[in-house]
N, C-alpha and C positions, 0 to 999 in steps of 0.2 A: 665029639663035636669038632669040626674043622676050624682052623684059625679064622677063615672068612665068616663062618657062622657065629663064632664068638665075637668078632668085631661088630657084626650086625646087631647082636644082642646088647653089647656094650653101648652102641650108639643110641639105643632106645632108652637108656637109663638117665635119670636126672642126676644132677651134680652130687647130691647128698649120697645117693646109692653108689655112685662111682667112687666117692671118697671112702665109703665104708669098704668097698671091695679092694681099693688100693691099700687101705690099712691092713686088711686081712692078708693080702698077698705079701706086703712088706714084712709083716710079723712072721709069716710062714717062711719067707726066704731068708730073713736076716735075724729074726728073733727080737728085734728092736726097731726103732724108727731111723731108717737111713736118712741122712741129711739133717737130723735134729740131734742136738747134744745139750746136756746140762752140765755145767762146770761151776762149782761154788765160787771160783775166782772170776767168773764172767757174769755180769748182769745179776748178781746175787743168786746165781744158781738157776735162774729161770731158763726154760728151754729156749734155745736159740738156733738159728740156721747155722750149720757148720761153716767155717771159714769167715764167720762174721760175729759181731757182738749184738745182733739184732734179735731181741726177744720176740717170741711168737705173739705174746699179748699185744705188742706194739702194732704188728701187722694186722691183727684182728681188730684192734681199735680203729685203725685207719679204714679198714673195710666197712666197719659199722658206721663210719662217718661219710660213707659213700665213695671212697676212693676206689677206682677201678684197678685191676691188676696192672694195666699199662701205666697208670700213674705211680703205683708203688714201685714198679720196676724202673721207671724213669727217675724217681727220687732216691732209689737205692741201686746204683749201677753195679754193685757187686752181686746182686741177686740175679738168679736165673728163673725162668718160668717154672722149671722143674722144682726149684726150691719152694715156690708158692704152692705147687701141687702137694708136696709133702707137708707144708705148714698147714694147709686147710684140712688135710686128712688128720693130722695130729690134733688140731684144734677141735675138730668134730668129735674125736674120741676122748678128749679131755676138757670138755666144755666147762664143767664146774670150776676146775682149776684156773682156766684162762679167764673166766668171768671174775673170779676172785682177784686175780692179778690186775685186771683192768680196774676193778673197783678200788683196790688198795692204792694203785698209782694215781687214780683220779682224785682220791681223798688227800693225797700227800701234797 
């Protein structure tokens, strides 16, 4: 398959499928999630965007409240669009853990 053919195939996929493919590619290339880190000394060890202290569960919580990516980026100027791509892929792959983190923090 040529790069042009591959681009055409990717353009026809929905966001969820693109996120799954991104996850698989990232795991294959890096063996972990590039752009995402967990450090026990930061946000209680919750997965965060690298270079920040922003937990992924916070970003997903905003998304569930109807925030657009543009609004998230405007409110977090240290974030880049590529960070959100990685965040959404990670969240899709770790849905139960993210849901639990949101529940835990809403109850607090």
